[in-house]
C-alpha positions as CSV (number, residue, x, y, z in Angstrom):
1,M,21.8,9.9,-34.8
2,T,20.6,13.3,-33.9
3,E,23.2,16.0,-33.8
4,Q,23.8,17.1,-30.3
5,K,23.6,20.9,-29.7
6,Q,25.9,22.6,-27.2
7,F,24.7,25.6,-25.2
8,V,26.9,28.7,-25.7
9,A,25.9,32.0,-24.0
10,T,25.8,34.8,-26.4
11,D,28.2,37.8,-26.2
12,E,25.2,39.9,-25.2
13,A,24.2,37.5,-22.5
14,K,27.8,37.4,-21.2
15,G,27.9,41.2,-21.2
16,K,24.7,41.4,-19.2
17,A,25.9,38.7,-16.8
18,K,29.2,40.6,-16.3
19,Q,27.2,43.8,-15.5
20,L,25.0,41.9,-13.0
21,R,28.1,40.4,-11.4
22,L,29.8,43.8,-11.0
23,F,26.7,45.1,-9.3
24,A,26.5,42.0,-7.0
25,F,30.1,42.5,-5.9
26,L,29.5,46.2,-5.2
27,A,26.5,45.2,-3.0
28,W,28.7,42.6,-1.2
29,L,31.7,45.1,-0.7
30,I,29.4,47.6,0.7
31,A,27.8,45.0,3.0
32,I,31.3,43.9,4.2
33,A,32.3,47.6,4.7
34,G,29.2,48.1,6.7
35,E,30.1,45.0,8.9
36,I,33.6,46.4,9.5
37,F,32.1,49.8,10.5
38,T,29.6,48.1,12.7
39,I,32.3,46.0,14.4
40,L,34.5,49.1,15.1
41,K,31.8,51.6,15.9
42,L,28.4,50.0,16.9
43,I,29.1,47.1,19.2
44,S,28.1,48.5,22.5
45,N,25.2,48.7,24.9
46,E,24.6,52.4,24.0
47,T,24.2,51.8,20.2
48,M,22.2,48.7,20.2
49,V,19.4,50.4,18.1
50,W,22.0,51.4,15.5
51,L,23.6,48.0,15.6
52,I,20.3,46.3,14.7
53,V,19.7,48.9,11.9
54,A,23.2,48.2,10.6
55,I,22.5,44.3,10.6
56,V,19.4,44.9,8.6
57,V,21.1,47.1,6.0
58,I,23.9,44.5,5.7
59,L,21.3,41.8,5.1
60,A,19.6,43.7,2.4
61,L,22.9,44.3,0.7
62,A,23.9,40.7,1.0
63,V,20.6,39.4,-0.3
64,T,20.6,41.8,-3.3
65,G,24.1,40.7,-4.2
66,S,23.1,37.1,-4.1
67,L,20.0,37.6,-6.3
68,L,22.0,39.5,-8.9
69,W,24.7,36.9,-8.9
70,K,22.3,34.0,-9.4
71,K,20.5,35.9,-12.2
72,A,24.0,36.3,-13.9
73,N,24.7,32.7,-13.6
74,R,21.5,31.8,-15.5
75,L,22.6,34.0,-18.3
76,D,26.2,32.7,-18.4
77,P,26.6,29.6,-16.4
78,A,29.7,27.8,-15.4
79,S,30.8,24.3,-16.7
80,E,30.7,21.3,-14.4
81,K,34.0,20.1,-15.8
82,D,36.0,22.3,-13.2
83,K,34.2,21.2,-10.1
84,F,35.8,23.8,-7.8
85,K,35.2,26.7,-10.1
86,F,31.6,25.5,-10.6
87,F,31.0,25.3,-6.8
88,V,32.5,28.7,-6.1
89,Q,30.6,30.4,-8.9
90,S,27.3,28.7,-8.0
91,Q,27.5,29.2,-4.4
92,L,29.3,32.5,-4.0
93,G,26.2,34.2,-2.6
94,A,26.4,31.8,0.5
95,I,30.1,32.3,0.8
96,M,29.6,36.1,0.9
97,A,26.9,35.9,3.4
98,V,29.2,34.1,5.8
99,L,31.8,36.7,5.2
100,A,29.3,39.5,5.8
101,F,27.9,38.2,9.0
102,L,29.9,35.5,10.8
103,P,32.7,37.8,12.3
104,L,30.0,40.1,13.5
105,V,28.1,37.4,15.1
106,I,31.1,36.1,16.8
107,L,32.2,39.4,18.1
108,I,28.8,40.3,19.5
109,F,28.7,37.1,21.6
110,T,32.3,37.3,22.6
111,N,32.4,41.0,23.5
112,K,32.9,41.2,27.3
113,D,31.5,44.9,27.4
114,L,28.2,43.9,26.2
115,D,25.4,43.0,28.8
116,G,23.2,40.0,28.5
117,K,20.2,41.9,27.0
118,T,22.2,43.4,24.1
119,K,23.9,40.1,23.3
120,G,20.6,38.3,23.2
121,I,18.8,40.8,21.1
122,A,21.5,42.0,18.7
123,G,23.2,38.6,18.6
124,G,19.9,36.7,17.9
125,I,19.1,39.2,15.0
126,A,22.5,38.8,13.6
127,V,22.3,35.0,13.6
128,V,18.8,35.2,12.0
129,A,20.3,37.6,9.4
130,L,23.1,35.2,8.7
131,L,20.7,32.3,8.1
132,V,18.6,34.3,5.9
133,A,21.4,35.7,3.8
134,G,22.9,32.1,3.6
135,I,19.6,30.6,2.4
136,F,19.2,33.4,-0.2
137,G,22.8,32.9,-1.3
138,I,22.6,29.2,-1.8
139,D,21.6,28.1,-5.3
140,F,19.8,24.8,-4.7
141,N,19.6,24.0,-8.4
142,P,22.6,25.8,-10.0
143,P,22.6,26.1,-13.8
144,S,25.5,24.8,-15.8
145,V,26.5,24.5,-19.4
146,E,26.0,20.8,-19.2
147,K,22.4,21.0,-17.9
148,Y,21.4,23.7,-20.4
149,T,22.9,21.6,-23.2
150,Q,20.9,18.5,-22.0
151,Q,17.7,20.5,-21.7
152,I,18.1,22.1,-25.1
153,N,18.7,18.7,-26.8
154,E,15.8,17.1,-24.9
155,Q,13.4,19.9,-25.8
156,T,14.6,19.9,-29.4
157,E,13.4,16.3,-29.7
158,V,10.0,17.2,-28.2
159,I,9.6,20.0,-30.6
160,K,10.5,17.9,-33.7
161,N,8.0,15.2,-32.6
162,L,5.3,17.8,-32.2
163,N,6.1,19.7,-35.3
164,N,6.8,17.1,-38.1
165,G,10.5,16.9,-37.5
166,V,11.0,20.6,-37.8
167,D,13.0,22.4,-35.1
168,Y,11.4,25.9,-35.2
169,V,9.8,28.0,-32.5
170,Y,8.7,31.5,-31.7
171,W,9.6,33.7,-28.7
172,T,9.5,37.2,-27.3
173,T,12.1,39.1,-25.3
174,K,10.3,38.5,-22.0
175,G,9.1,35.4,-20.1
176,N,10.5,32.0,-20.1
177,K,8.4,30.2,-22.8
178,Y,8.9,29.5,-26.5
179,H,5.9,28.7,-28.7
180,L,5.0,26.5,-31.6
181,Y,2.5,28.7,-33.1
182,E,3.2,32.3,-34.2
183,D,-0.6,33.2,-33.5
184,C,-0.4,31.6,-29.9
185,Q,-2.8,33.7,-27.6
186,H,0.0,34.4,-25.2
187,I,2.2,36.2,-27.9
188,R,-0.5,37.5,-30.2
189,G,0.0,41.2,-31.1
190,R,3.5,41.2,-29.6
191,E,6.8,41.5,-31.4
192,I,8.3,38.0,-31.8
193,A,11.4,36.2,-33.2
194,G,11.7,32.7,-34.7
195,G,14.4,30.1,-34.8
196,T,15.6,26.9,-33.3
197,V,15.1,25.8,-29.7
198,K,18.8,26.4,-29.1
199,E,18.4,29.9,-30.5
200,A,15.4,30.5,-28.3
201,W,17.5,29.6,-25.3
202,E,20.5,31.6,-26.2
203,E,19.0,34.8,-27.7
204,R,16.5,35.6,-25.1
205,K,19.1,35.9,-22.4
206,I,17.0,35.0,-19.5
207,G,18.3,31.5,-18.6
208,D,15.9,28.5,-18.4
209,S,13.3,28.3,-21.2
210,E,10.4,25.8,-21.8
211,L,7.6,25.1,-24.3
212,C,4.3,26.9,-23.9
213,L,1.8,24.5,-22.5
214,T,-1.0,25.9,-24.6
215,C,1.0,25.4,-27.8
216,R,1.9,21.8,-26.7
217,K,-1.7,20.9,-26.0
218,R,-2.8,22.4,-29.4
219,A,-0.1,20.5,-31.2
220,E,-1.0,17.1,-29.4
221,K,-4.7,17.6,-30.4
222,G,-3.8,18.2,-34.0
223,S,-5.8,21.6,-34.4
224,G,-5.7,21.4,-38.1
225,N,-3.9,24.6,-38.5
226,E,-0.7,25.0,-40.6
227,P,2.3,23.6,-38.8
228,V,5.0,25.9,-37.7
229,G,8.4,26.0,-39.4
230,E,7.1,25.2,-42.9
231,A,9.5,23.8,-45.4
232,E,10.1,27.1,-47.1
233,P,13.2,29.1,-45.9
234,Q,12.7,31.2,-43.0
235,P,14.4,34.7,-42.9
236,E,16.9,35.1,-40.1
237,P,15.0,37.0,-37.3
238,E,16.1,40.5,-36.5
239,E,17.0,41.4,-33.0
240,V,13.8,41.9,-31.0
241,E,13.4,45.1,-29.2
242,T,12.5,44.9,-25.4
243,E,8.8,45.2,-25.0
């Protein structure tokens, strides 16, 4: 029976994910602070233009936070074993979008001092901003340790079938592909590292990975070139510098 490999985020990936999450929280906190300021100072007929400007700025901050948060989750995903934690970590962008806009939307439409025109324009824009921020915040296919583990094991079997039972691939620090051939046209002339499929996933620190289609077709056709991952020992790859 083939040994099952468990995905584990590297310390470097965890560090980068932590940094991205800090920036995401900073963006969200500024967005919520902007919401509070808008509620206290800008909900009036005389400041409608500034009210709309504030809504747009809050939207930009909320979306930025959500994108950073989702990128962090792909570097260091949560486990599905704790359902509540997994849901909160995966969908925090949507939760923060609601916090950043829903109170503002409610106060615009319930403010008795606003005329119908201001409520219609500013309120409508605020509702659209809430929906946009919510859509960007939702992760429709959230990553998890279990999903990554399953994909790694499935892809390892594919590589072994294409590569005479050898689990060895090549990758660069950018992109989301790993390669069967060191001389693949897509990485030729670039600095590369080599190792197992699991190492390709964990060391490149970008989340989802997959086999290069060009390499796959070449292996399936049996190009006659030397197979990758030869029997002789391979040196441990040095850390690849960012290109």
